[in-house]
Every structure is written in structure tokens, then in C-alpha cells.
N, C-alpha and C positions, 0 to 999 in steps of 0.2 A: 504494500500500500504506500503510495507516494506521500511525502510529508507536505503539510500545508505551508506555503510560502507567502500567502497574502490573504488578508481579510478585508472585505468591503462592507461599509456601513452606509445605510440610508440616512438622510437628514433627520428623519424621525428617530432612528436608533441613537444618533448622536445626541439629540435633544433629551431622550429618555435617560441616557447615561449622565448627562449634565444635571438633570433634575434630581436624580438619586445622589450624585456627588454633593450637591448643594443642600440636600435634605429638604427640598421643597415638597409640600403636599397640598398646596392650593394654588389656583390660578391656571391660566393657559399660557404656555411658554413656547417660544420658538428659538431655534438656534440659527445663527447666521455667521458669515465669515467677514472679518475686517480685512479689506484689500488695499494695497497700495499699487497704483498704476503709474508707470513711467512711460513716456513716449519720446521718440526721437528718431534719428536716422541711424540704423544699425545694419551690419552685415559682416560676413566672414572675411571679405576682401574689400579693399577700397573701391573696386569697380562693381561690387555687388551690394551697395548700400541702398536701403529702401526705407520709407516711413514704416515704423514698427512700434509695437507696444510690448511692455513687459509687466506682468502681474505678479505681485508677491502676496502670499497669504501671511498676514501679520498676526492673526489670532482668531479666536472663536468667541462670539458673544451669545449670551442667553438672555432673551428679552421677554418681559411679560407682555402679553397680547390682550387688548381690549376684547372681552368675550362677545361684545356686540358687533365686532368687525366681521363683515361678510364680504367675500369668503375669508376664512382663516388662512394664514400663510401655510405654504406647503410644509409638512412635517411638524405642525403645531401639536402639542401634547397637553392634555388636561392632567395636571399634577395630582389632583384629588383622585382621579381614576387610576392613573398609572402607579403612583406612589402614595397610597392612602396612609393617614397617620396610624401609628400602631397603638 
């Protein structure tokens, strides 16, 4: 049996892990990524320079969502359902 070399997570699964990590058990929460975008002229050789963009992932945010917002953001999780108080 081959060994696993990669795990993939949905945005909802990331949100669920962060909800548990923070001990949240009320409210609707959504995860998002903080990005930094740089633009300029880039290329491997001086004759191959083109307008380009570079995106850096700076971090992950967990934001409380207004429950009246329709539609809810993709991957939004109700903490009371997913991580009820013990």
C-alpha cells in the first residue's frame, strides 16, 4: 500500500479546524486567506519580460459572519452545530 504524501482540505474543513482551535461554539464563521499581490514586469530572460502578477499567501483569517447575510460565504460553518458547548 503506497504511503500518503499529500492531504487536501476544503475551505469548510479549514474553517471547522479553526473553530475547534479557537474553542468557538456560537456564531457562523468563515475562513479566508490574506493575500499580498505584487505586479510588475517579470520574466526569465531580458527578452522574455511580460506584465505579470505574483500572489503571496500571508495568512488565514477566521471571521464571524452576519447570520442574516444571504447567501452565506462558501465554507461558512455554524459553530453551535459543529462544535457545541460541552
